C-alpha positions in Angstrom: -18.0 -4.1 -36.8 -18.5 -3.7 -33.0 -21.1 -5.8 -31.3 -23.1 -4.3 -28.8 -23.3 -5.6 -25.4 -27.1 -6.8 -24.9 -29.1 -4.6 -22.4 -31.1 -6.7 -19.7 -33.1 -8.5 -19.4 -32.4 -10.8 -22.2 -34.7 -13.3 -23.6 -33.4 -16.4 -24.4 -35.3 -19.7 -25.7 -38.5 -18.1 -24.4 -37.3 -17.4 -20.7 -36.1 -13.8 -19.9 -32.8 -14.0 -17.8 -31.0 -11.2 -16.0 -27.5 -10.8 -17.2 -25.0 -10.2 -14.4 -22.2 -7.8 -15.3 -18.7 -9.1 -14.6 -16.8 -6.8 -12.0 -14.5 -4.9 -13.6 -11.1 -5.4 -11.9 -7.9 -3.8 -12.1 -5.1 -6.3 -12.5 -2.6 -4.4 -14.6 0.1 -4.4 -12.1 1.8 -6.4 -9.4 0.3 -4.1 -6.9 -3.2 -4.5 -8.2 -3.0 -8.3 -8.0 -1.6 -8.3 -4.4 -4.7 -6.3 -3.5 -6.8 -8.5 -5.2 -5.3 -11.3 -3.4 -5.6 -9.7 0.0 -9.2 -9.2 -0.7 -9.9 -13.0 -1.6 -7.9 -13.9 1.4 -10.2 -11.8 3.6 -13.3 -13.0 2.3 -12.2 -16.7 2.9 -11.1 -16.1 6.4 -14.3 -14.2 7.4 -16.1 -16.8 5.8 -17.7 -14.7 3.0 -16.8 -17.2 0.3 -15.6 -20.7 0.1 -12.4 -21.7 0.6 -12.1 -23.9 -2.0 -13.3 -21.0 -4.5 -10.8 -18.6 -3.2 -8.0 -21.2 -3.6 -8.9 -21.2 -7.0 -8.8 -17.5 -7.8 -5.6 -16.8 -5.5 -4.2 -19.6 -8.0 -5.4 -17.5 -11.0 -4.1 -14.4 -9.5 -1.0 -16.0 -9.1 -0.5 -16.7 -12.8 -1.4 -13.2 -13.7 1.3 -12.1 -11.5 3.6 -14.5 -13.0 2.7 -12.9 -16.5 3.1 -9.4 -15.5 6.5 -10.2 -13.9 7.8 -12.0 -17.2 6.3 -8.8 -19.2 8.4 -6.6 -17.1 11.5 -8.8 -17.0 11.1 -9.2 -21.1 11.0 -5.5 -21.5 13.9 -4.8 -19.3 15.9 -7.2 -21.3 14.9 -5.8 -24.3 16.2 -2.3 -23.0 19.3 -3.6 -22.2 20.0 -5.4 -25.6 19.2 -2.3 -27.2 21.4 -0.4 -25.1 24.1 -2.9 -25.5 23.8 -2.6 -29.3 24.2 1.2 -29.1 27.2 0.8 -27.2 28.8 -1.5 -29.6 
């Protein structure tokens, strides 16, 4: 069963709370991650966000980029192994 996302305002323990939607970021490719890192950098550079928080975000984005890279390398390795198996 799919759970429906609550519409706001949300009532929690007798208090009315407004839910804040999570921004939808496209981070499927290295280029997507690079653009997001650049955005975070610009916000930190111009003082729009705290540099400590920006550093944390860039660290997480770096981890995401590494996972994308590893996934791409894994796919290439599998393709090479399959191609090698077909030749033998």
